[in-house]
C-alpha positions in Angstrom: 10.8 31.1 -124.8 8.9 32.2 -127.9 8.8 29.9 -130.8 11.0 30.8 -133.8 8.0 31.8 -135.9 7.0 34.5 -133.4 10.7 35.6 -133.1 11.0 36.1 -136.8 7.8 38.2 -136.9 9.3 40.4 -134.2 12.6 40.7 -136.2 10.8 41.6 -139.3 8.9 44.4 -137.5 12.0 45.8 -135.9 14.7 45.3 -138.5 13.9 48.6 -140.2 14.1 50.5 -136.9 17.2 49.1 -135.5 19.4 47.2 -137.9 21.9 49.1 -140.1 22.8 47.7 -143.5 26.4 47.3 -142.6 25.8 45.8 -139.1 24.9 42.1 -138.6 26.2 38.7 -139.3 23.2 37.0 -140.9 22.1 33.4 -141.4 21.8 32.5 -145.1 18.5 30.6 -144.6 16.7 33.8 -143.5 18.1 36.2 -146.1 14.9 36.2 -148.2 12.7 37.2 -145.3 15.1 39.5 -143.4 17.7 41.1 -145.7 17.1 40.6 -149.4 15.0 43.7 -150.0 17.5 45.9 -148.2 20.4 44.3 -150.0 18.7 44.9 -153.4 18.3 48.6 -152.6 22.0 48.8 -151.9 23.0 47.1 -155.1 22.6 43.4 -154.9 21.6 41.8 -158.2 21.2 38.2 -157.1 18.2 36.4 -155.7 18.3 34.9 -152.2 18.1 31.5 -153.9 21.3 32.3 -155.8 23.1 32.9 -152.6 21.7 30.0 -150.5 19.9 27.0 -151.9 19.6 23.5 -150.7 18.3 22.0 -154.0 20.4 24.0 -156.5 24.0 25.1 -156.7 24.5 28.5 -155.1 27.1 31.0 -153.9 27.4 29.3 -150.5 28.9 26.2 -152.3 32.0 28.2 -153.2 32.7 29.2 -149.5 34.7 26.9 -147.2 35.9 27.0 -143.7 39.7 26.7 -144.0 41.4 24.4 -141.5 38.8 25.2 -138.7 39.8 28.8 -138.2 39.6 30.9 -141.4 37.6 31.2 -144.5 38.5 30.4 -148.1 36.7 30.5 -151.5 36.8 28.3 -154.6 37.8 30.3 -157.6 38.2 27.8 -160.4 36.4 24.7 -161.8 39.5 22.7 -160.6 39.2 23.4 -156.9 41.6 26.3 -156.7 41.3 28.0 -153.3 42.0 31.6 -152.2 42.6 32.5 -148.6 44.8 34.9 -146.5 48.5 34.5 -146.3 48.2 34.5 -142.5 45.6 31.7 -142.7 48.0 29.5 -144.8 51.0 30.6 -142.7 51.2 27.5 -140.6 51.1 25.1 -143.6 53.6 27.2 -145.5 56.0 27.3 -142.5 55.6 23.5 -142.1 56.5 22.9 -145.8 59.5 25.2 -145.6 63.1 24.4 -144.7 66.2 26.6 -144.4 67.2 25.4 -147.9 63.7 25.8 -149.4 62.1 28.6 -147.4 58.8 29.1 -149.1 57.6 31.3 -146.2 60.4 33.8 -146.8 60.8 33.5 -150.5 57.4 32.5 -151.8 56.4 29.6 -153.9 54.4 28.9 -157.0 53.8 25.4 -158.3 54.7 25.2 -162.0 52.4 22.2 -162.4 49.9 20.3 -160.3 52.5 17.7 -159.6 54.5 20.3 -157.8 51.6 21.4 -155.5 52.7 20.6 -151.9 50.7 18.6 -149.3 51.0 19.7 -145.6 50.7 17.1 -143.0 47.2 18.2 -141.8 45.0 20.6 -143.6 41.3 20.4 -144.4 38.4 22.5 -145.8 34.8 22.2 -144.8 32.0 22.8 -147.3 28.6 23.9 -146.0 25.7 21.7 -147.2 22.6 22.9 -145.4 21.2 24.1 -142.0 17.9 23.9 -140.2 16.2 25.0 -137.0 15.8 22.5 -134.2 15.0 25.0 -131.4 11.6 23.7 -130.5 12.8 20.0 -130.6 15.8 20.6 -128.3 14.1 23.0 -125.9 11.2 20.5 -125.4 13.8 18.4 -123.5 14.6 21.0 -120.8 12.7 22.9 -118.1 13.3 25.8 -115.8 13.8 23.6 -112.8 17.0 21.9 -114.2 20.5 22.9 -113.1 22.7 24.1 -115.9 24.6 20.8 -115.8 21.3 18.8 -116.1 20.1 21.1 -118.9 23.4 20.7 -120.8 23.2 16.9 -120.4 19.7 16.7 -121.8 20.5 19.1 -124.7 23.7 17.1 -125.6 21.8 13.8 -125.6 19.3 15.3 -128.1 22.1 16.8 -130.1 23.7 13.4 -130.5 20.5 12.0 -131.9 20.1 14.9 -134.4 23.7 14.6 -135.5 23.3 10.9 -136.1 20.1 11.4 -138.0 21.7 13.8 -140.5 25.2 12.5 -141.1 24.1 9.8 -143.6 26.2 7.1 -142.2 29.3 9.3 -141.7 29.3 10.9 -145.1 28.7 14.3 -143.5 29.9 16.2 -140.4 26.9 17.5 -138.5 27.1 20.2 -135.8 24.2 21.5 -133.7 25.0 25.0 -132.3 23.4 27.2 -129.7 22.3 30.8 -130.5 21.0 33.7 -128.5 22.7 32.3 -125.4 20.8 29.0 -125.6 17.4 30.3 -126.6 17.6 28.9 -130.2 19.4 25.9 -131.8 20.3 25.1 -135.4 22.1 22.2 -137.0 24.6 22.5 -139.8 25.6 19.8 -142.2 29.2 19.9 -143.7 31.4 17.8 -145.9 35.1 17.8 -145.1 38.0 17.4 -147.6 41.4 16.5 -146.2 43.6 16.5 -149.3 44.4 20.2 -149.6 47.7 21.2 -151.2 49.7 24.5 -151.4 49.6 26.0 -154.9 51.4 29.2 -154.2 52.2 32.1 -151.8 53.9 35.4 -152.2 57.1 36.0 -150.2 56.5 36.9 -146.5 57.7 40.4 -147.1 54.6 40.9 -149.3 52.1 38.6 -147.6 53.0 40.0 -144.2 54.0 43.5 -145.3 53.9 45.9 -142.3 54.2 43.1 -139.7 53.0 43.9 -136.2 53.4 47.6 -136.8 50.6 47.8 -139.5 48.5 45.0 -138.0 44.9 46.3 -137.4 45.9 49.6 -138.9 44.8 51.7 -141.9 46.2 52.7 -144.4 47.3 49.1 -145.2 49.5 47.7 -148.0 49.6 44.0 -147.3 49.3 41.3 -150.0 47.7 39.0 -147.5 46.8 35.9 -149.6 47.8 32.4 -150.4 46.4 29.7 -152.7 45.6 26.0 -152.2 43.8 23.3 -154.1 41.2 20.8 -153.0 41.7 17.2 -154.2 39.2 14.4 -154.2 38.9 10.8 -155.4 37.9 10.0 -159.0 34.2 10.4 -158.1 34.7 13.8 -156.4 34.4 12.4 -152.8 36.6 13.3 -149.9 39.7 11.1 -149.6 42.9 10.8 -147.7 46.0 12.1 -149.6 46.9 10.0 -152.5 48.8 10.6 -155.7 45.8 9.2 -157.6 43.5 11.9 -156.3 42.3 14.5 -158.7 41.4 18.2 -158.4 37.9 18.7 -157.0 35.3 19.9 -159.5 33.2 22.0 -157.1 29.4 22.6 -157.4 30.1 26.3 -157.7 33.1 28.6 -158.1 33.4 32.4 -158.0 34.0 34.6 -161.0 36.7 37.2 -160.6 36.0 40.9 -161.4 38.8 43.2 -162.5 36.8 46.4 -162.9 37.7 47.7 -159.5 35.8 49.4 -156.8 34.3 52.8 -156.2 33.1 54.4 -153.0 29.5 53.4 -152.1 29.7 50.2 -154.3 27.7 47.4 -152.8 29.9 44.8 -151.0 29.0 41.5 -149.3 31.1 39.0 -147.4 30.4 35.4 -146.7 32.5 33.6 -144.2 32.9 31.9 -140.8 33.3 34.6 -138.2 34.7 33.0 -135.0 33.3 34.8 -132.0 31.5 38.0 -131.1 30.0 39.0 -127.7 27.5 41.6 -128.7 25.1 40.4 -126.0 27.8 40.5 -123.2 26.6 42.2 -120.0 28.2 45.4 -118.7 30.0 43.4 -115.9 31.6 41.1 -118.5 33.0 44.1 -120.5 34.3 45.7 -117.3 35.9 42.4 -116.3 37.7 42.1 -119.6 38.9 45.7 -119.7 40.3 45.8 -116.1 41.2 42.2 -115.3 41.2 39.6 -118.2 42.6 41.5 -121.2 45.5 43.3 -119.4 46.7 39.8 -118.2 46.3 38.4 -121.7 48.3 41.3 -123.2 51.1 41.0 -120.6 51.3 37.2 -120.8 51.3 37.2 -124.6 54.1 39.8 -124.8 56.2 37.7 -122.3 56.0 34.6 -124.5 56.6 36.6 -127.7 59.7 38.3 -126.3 61.3 34.9 -125.4 60.4 33.4 -128.8 61.7 36.4 -130.7 65.0 36.4 -128.9 65.8 33.0 -130.5 63.9 33.5 -133.8 66.3 36.4 -134.6 69.3 34.2 -134.1 68.5 31.4 -136.6 66.4 31.0 -139.7 65.7 27.4 -138.7 64.4 28.5 -135.3 62.4 31.3 -136.9 60.6 28.7 -139.0 59.8 26.7 -135.9 58.1 29.5 -134.1 56.9 31.7 -137.0 53.3 30.6 -136.9 52.9 30.4 -133.2 54.5 33.9 -132.8 52.2 35.4 -135.5 49.1 33.9 -133.8 50.1 35.2 -130.3 51.1 38.6 -131.7 47.8 39.0 -133.5 45.7 38.6 -130.4 48.2 40.6 -128.3 47.6 43.7 -130.3 43.9 42.9 -130.7 43.4 42.6 -126.9 45.2 45.9 -126.3 43.1 47.5 -128.9 40.0 46.2 -127.3 41.0 47.7 -123.9 41.6 51.0 -125.5 38.5 51.1 -127.6 36.1 49.8 -124.9 37.5 52.3 -122.5 37.4 55.2 -124.9 33.8 54.6 -126.0 32.6 53.7 -122.4 31.0 50.6 -123.7 30.4 49.1 -120.2 28.5 52.3 -119.2 26.2 52.1 -122.2 25.5 48.5 -121.6 24.8 49.2 -118.0 22.3 51.9 -119.0 20.6 49.3 -121.2 20.5 46.8 -118.3 19.0 49.4 -116.0 16.1 49.8 -118.4 15.8 46.1 -118.7 15.9 45.7 -114.9 13.0 48.2 -114.7 11.0 46.2 -117.2 12.0 42.9 -115.5 10.6 44.0 -112.2 7.2 44.9 -113.5 4.6 42.7 -111.8 4.1 40.5 -115.0 7.8 39.9 -115.5 9.2 39.9 -112.0 9.0 36.1 -111.2 10.9 35.2 -114.4 13.3 38.1 -114.8 13.4 40.1 -111.6 16.8 38.8 -110.3 18.6 38.5 -113.6 20.7 41.6 -113.5 21.6 41.2 -109.8 22.7 37.6 -110.4 24.8 38.5 -113.4 26.6 41.3 -111.5 27.2 39.1 -108.5 29.0 36.5 -110.7 31.3 39.0 -112.3 32.2 40.6 -108.9 33.0 37.1 -107.6 35.2 36.1 -110.6 37.1 39.3 -111.5 40.3 38.2 -109.8 40.0 34.7 -111.1 39.7 36.0 -114.7 43.0 37.9 -114.2 44.6 34.7 -112.8 43.2 32.5 -115.6 44.5 34.7 -118.3 48.0 34.8 -117.0 47.9 31.0 -116.7 46.3 30.5 -120.1 49.1 32.5 -121.8 51.6 30.3 -120.1 49.9 27.2 -121.5 49.5 28.8 -124.9 53.1 29.9 -125.4 54.9 27.0 -123.8 55.1 23.7 -125.7 55.3 22.0 -122.3 52.4 23.7 -120.6 49.8 21.2 -121.8 52.0 18.1 -122.3 50.2 16.1 -119.6 47.1 16.2 -121.9 48.9 15.4 -125.1 52.1 13.2 -125.2 51.9 12.6 -121.5 48.4 11.1 -121.7 49.4 9.0 -124.7 52.6 7.7 -123.0 50.6 6.9 -119.9 48.1 4.9 -121.9 51.0 3.1 -123.6 52.5 2.1 -120.3 49.2 0.7 -119.1 48.6 -1.3 -122.3 49.6 -4.9 -122.9 52.4 -6.0 -125.2 50.1 -6.5 -128.2 48.4 -3.1 -127.8 51.7 -1.4 -127.4 53.0 -2.7 -130.7 50.0 -1.1 -132.4 50.4 2.2 -130.6 54.1 2.5 -131.0 54.4 3.8 -134.6 52.0 6.7 -133.9 53.8 7.5 -130.7 57.2 7.6 -132.3 55.8 9.9 -135.0 54.3 12.1 -132.3 57.5 12.3 -130.3 59.5 13.1 -133.4 57.0 15.8 -134.5 57.0 17.4 -131.0 60.7 17.9 -131.0 60.7 19.2 -134.6 58.4 21.9 -133.5 60.3 23.4 -130.6 63.8 24.7 -129.7 64.8 23.6 -126.2 66.7 26.7 -125.1 63.7 28.9 -126.1 61.2 26.6 -124.3 63.2 26.8 -121.1 63.2 30.6 -121.2 59.5 30.8 -122.1 58.6 28.6 -119.2 60.9 30.5 -116.8 59.5 33.9 -117.8 55.8 32.8 -117.8 56.1 31.0 -114.4 57.6 34.2 -112.9 54.9 36.4 -114.4 52.1 34.1 -113.3 53.4 33.7 -109.8 54.0 37.4 -109.2 51.0 39.0 -111.0 48.1 36.6 -110.1 47.9 38.1 -106.6 44.2 38.3 -106.1 43.5 34.6 -106.6 45.3 31.5 -105.3 48.0 30.3 -107.8 48.6 26.6 -108.6 50.1 24.6 -105.7 53.2 23.5 -107.7 54.1 27.1 -108.5 53.7 28.1 -104.9 56.4 25.6 -104.0 59.0 27.1 -106.4 60.0 29.8 -104.0 61.1 32.4 -106.5 64.1 30.9 -108.2 62.5 30.1 -111.5 65.7 29.6 -113.5 66.9 27.0 -111.0 63.5 25.3 -111.0 63.1 25.1 -114.7 66.7 23.9 -115.2 66.0 21.1 -112.7 62.8 20.1 -114.5 64.6 19.7 -117.8 67.5 17.8 -116.2 65.2 15.2 -114.5 62.3 14.9 -117.0 62.0 12.3 -119.7 60.1 14.9 -121.8 63.2 17.0 -122.1 64.7 15.0 -125.0 63.6 12.8 -127.9 66.1 10.2 -126.9 64.7 9.8 -123.4 61.1 9.5 -124.7 62.1 6.9 -127.3 63.9 5.0 -124.6 60.7 5.0 -122.5 58.9 3.2 -125.3 61.3 0.2 -124.7 60.8 0.2 -120.9 57.5 1.9 -120.1 56.3 2.6 -116.6 53.2 4.4 -115.5 55.0 5.6 -112.4 57.7 7.3 -114.6 55.0 9.4 -116.2 53.0 10.4 -113.2 56.1 11.2 -111.2 57.8 13.0 -114.0 58.4 16.7 -112.9 57.3 18.3 -116.2 54.2 16.1 -116.4 53.4 16.8 -112.8 53.7 20.6 -113.4 51.6 20.5 -116.5 49.0 18.4 -114.8 48.8 20.7 -111.8 48.5 23.9 -113.9 45.7 22.5 -116.1 43.8 21.1 -113.1 44.1 24.4 -111.2 42.8 26.3 -114.2 39.7 24.1 -114.4 39.1 24.1 -110.6 36.6 26.3 -108.9 35.2 26.7 -105.4 31.6 25.7 -104.6 30.7 29.3 -104.3 32.0 30.1 -107.8 30.4 26.9 -109.2 27.0 27.9 -107.9 27.4 31.5 -109.1 28.4 30.2 -112.6 25.3 28.0 -112.7 23.1 30.9 -111.8 24.9 33.2 -114.2 24.4 30.9 -117.1 20.7 30.7 -116.5 20.4 34.4 -115.9 22.4 35.4 -119.0 20.1 33.2 -121.1 17.1 35.0 -119.5 18.7 38.4 -120.1 19.0 37.7 -123.8 15.5 36.3 -123.9 14.1 39.2 -122.0 16.0 41.8 -124.1 14.5 40.4 -127.2 11.0 40.0 -125.7 11.0 43.6 -124.4 12.5 45.0 -127.6 15.2 46.8 -125.6 18.0 45.2 -127.5 19.1 46.9 -130.8 20.7 43.6 -131.9 18.6 41.3 -134.1 21.1 38.6 -135.1 22.9 35.9 -133.1 26.5 36.2 -132.0 29.1 34.7 -134.3 30.3 31.2 -133.4 32.2 29.9 -136.4 29.0 29.2 -138.5 28.6 30.5 -142.0 27.2 34.1 -142.1 26.7 36.9 -144.6 27.4 40.6 -143.9 26.6 43.3 -146.4 27.5 47.0 -146.7 29.4 49.3 -149.0 32.9 50.4 -150.0 33.3 53.2 -147.6 36.2 55.6 -146.8 37.5 56.8 -143.4 38.2 60.5 -142.8 41.1 61.8 -144.8 44.5 60.6 -143.5 47.8 62.3 -144.5 49.5 58.9 -144.2 47.5 57.7 -147.3 48.5 59.0 -150.7 45.2 57.9 -152.3 42.8 60.6 -153.5 40.0 59.3 -151.3 40.7 57.3 -148.1 39.0 54.1 -149.0 41.9 52.5 -151.0 45.7 52.3 -151.0 48.2 52.2 -153.9 51.5 50.8 -154.7 52.9 54.3 -154.5 52.0 54.3 -150.8 53.4 50.8 -150.4 56.8 51.8 -151.8 56.9 54.9 -149.6 56.9 52.6 -146.5 59.8 50.5 -147.9 62.8 50.2 -145.6 65.6 48.1 -147.0 66.5 45.1 -144.8 63.7 45.9 -142.3 61.8 42.9 -140.9 58.5 44.5 -141.5 58.9 46.9 -144.5 61.4 45.3 -146.8 60.4 44.5 -150.4 61.7 42.3 -153.2 64.0 44.2 -155.6 61.8 43.0 -158.5 58.7 44.6 -157.1 60.5 47.9 -156.7 61.7 47.7 -160.3 58.3 46.9 -161.6 56.7 49.7 -159.7 59.4 52.1 -161.0 58.5 51.1 -164.6 54.7 51.1 -163.9 54.6 47.5 -165.1 51.1 46.8 -163.9 49.6 45.2 -167.0 45.8 44.7 -167.0 45.6 45.1 -163.3 46.1 48.8 -163.0 43.1 51.0 -162.1 41.7 53.0 -165.0 43.2 56.1 -163.3 46.7 54.6 -163.7 47.6 53.6 -160.2 48.2 50.1 -159.0 45.6 49.3 -156.3 46.6 47.4 -153.2 43.8 47.4 -150.5 40.4 48.9 -149.9 37.9 49.5 -147.2 34.3 48.4 -146.7 31.9 48.8 -143.8 31.1 45.1 -143.5 30.7 43.6 -140.0 33.3 40.9 -139.6 35.6 39.4 -136.9 38.3 36.7 -136.6 37.4 33.7 -138.7 36.4 36.0 -141.5 40.0 36.1 -142.5 40.2 34.9 -146.1 36.5 35.7 -146.8 35.6 36.8 -150.3 34.4 40.4 -150.8 31.7 40.2 -153.5 30.0 42.8 -155.6 26.3 42.9 -156.4 26.6 40.2 -159.0 28.4 37.9 -156.6 31.8 38.4 -158.3 35.0 38.4 -156.4 36.5 41.9 -155.9 38.7 41.4 -152.8 39.8 39.3 -149.9 39.0 40.4 -146.3 41.9 40.2 -143.9 41.7 42.7 -141.1 39.8 45.4 -139.2 40.8 48.8 -138.1 42.1 49.5 -134.5 39.8 52.5 -134.0 36.8 50.2 -133.9 38.5 47.3 -132.0 35.5 47.1 -129.7 33.6 45.7 -132.6 33.3 42.2 -131.2 31.3 43.7 -128.4 29.6 46.7 -130.0 29.4 47.7 -133.6 30.5 51.3 -134.4 28.6 52.4 -137.5 30.9 55.5 -138.0 34.3 53.9 -137.6 34.2 50.1 -138.1 35.7 49.0 -141.3 36.9 45.8 -143.0 40.3 46.0 -144.6 40.5 44.0 -147.9 43.3 43.2 -150.4 42.1 44.2 -153.8 41.8 41.2 -156.2 43.7 43.2 -158.8 46.7 43.3 -156.6 46.4 39.6 -155.9 46.3 38.7 -159.6 49.2 41.2 -160.3 51.3 39.4 -157.7 50.5 36.0 -159.2 50.7 36.9 -162.9 53.1 39.8 -163.4 55.3 39.6 -160.3 55.6 35.9 -159.9 55.1 34.8 -163.5 52.5 32.2 -162.5 50.1 33.1 -165.3 48.9 29.5 -165.6 47.2 30.0 -162.2 45.3 33.2 -163.4 44.4 31.3 -166.6 42.3 28.9 -164.5 40.0 31.6 -163.3 36.9 33.0 -164.9 37.6 36.7 -165.2 35.4 39.7 -166.0 37.4 42.7 -167.2 
């Protein structure tokens, strides 16, 4: 393993040859050395210190991770947050009722007293990061098993996290990069009092639904707004009516001047996961085994949910967020299959690995790298059928509320039964709340059908790998089996579970049929043969060596680590796709309200629009938010490199001013998590002018816009 200093020199030498300006998810701490000059040439007017500074307030202080899975940005001195509608979807659905359906009808708090607190929502501010590669890697050696290596690394990570959390003030996370060849720690501060300020109606925030998801041209107003609250001293605090809006270290200025093709654009956010270093065998496994099962399992769960969601607004609210999340990845994974197949990504990776294998078997490299490719290929060959099996089973566990109950309520009830009387009295209030919440978030007839359908799919399609013992015993009549489960199980009703709290018994839990099924499914998913366990150990070591060797040999065109939910910056330009007759815009890098209205279908689940919006469009009532050419902008394209987790990320101009909000990618480049396509890959962004028009003109919430610092 080369020291970081040497690695950085290699990157600096090669970045001009291999990296494209629009490709790469870059660490902020290395911008000055690796990217800043290139960014300046493209239009950046900020210094690297103005983007990332430990000692002074900088752009990074306005960017937060939103509830662990998205990105948001602070856009006022009073802690106002902007993120995607689909990122706030779960919180908005939770706060909605059939009588006050904020998800369907939208909501704007007229005053701060009317801002709404969801049960659980937090944002994470990034404080600083640093390199601990040398320190951690000094604790391991090549003779260790992967389990021993992980144990040694985790022990050192625990020490580093404790050293830097300042007595619990901060959350510290040490993360692995380049497949375990480098390590960095990240210091964060979490704020848990986050309240809904406003959201457009679902017909706007989710306009186009599943049909338009991952598609261009796009006309979706995908945004929602929240506010961060703190105690009187600006410190994180649990929800309290005495809390006050957070005064952040930095907030973004909003720019209304609009965008033109080739304008500089950068995005800061928390991309969730890319696999740009994935071997050819892994890509082939995903395309032929894992992703088809994921797609089919997702669709099975979605179909059962939708059947009941269409029958009742109350049921629709229960499943709206889960359905949206499952649907998003259902279409994503199918798009990945199509794109990876079309562009023969596995073949190009295989060609790279053949070159690496030739280098690896040179006399000076053979001892360390000679068996790497063969070991990796053996692992994938051995686990192809298991990957198909696991994905069918994972979708069952993901879509059924009862799939993982043995690890959630079941585990808690078991602990309750084993406790003494005094301990139970302390545990009971939380358990009662948990039981009540569980049944508020499901509809029993739907859950029965989801479980029936998923068990049948899993049992009949996972033919190349042994299925869970409990499912083998069903014998094919899944309806009879599931009906029996719900007749006999205490987990089938709130009343039975509350009654259990009065007369608890460990045996009642372990012998409960739903608990036993869940326990068996999860245990089977985590089990592996000795042969697979050894192959996995060898694979992990070889994959790490593959990445190290690709970097050492200069055979890899990638000079940045895979995304893993840590703060990154990507930069590029506003950039069109080839002309598309579906888009009315003059140049195919933006969309307009004219195009939005052309898609309108009265009463349609995906393409309906509020009557007020149609009337305002007819009258060209756009106010200061219209483009200088007279049209009302909706969305625009950039060639930034993003992935899931970047949802809600700010799109910034060369001055660091907010011009848009990233919310999607285009399906033509769906292989982007594995390989970046410089010609086709785009980020789809909602134009900030459309966001402000929706808040101010359409919704009449001008007091929200008045909070912002705006450049016209």
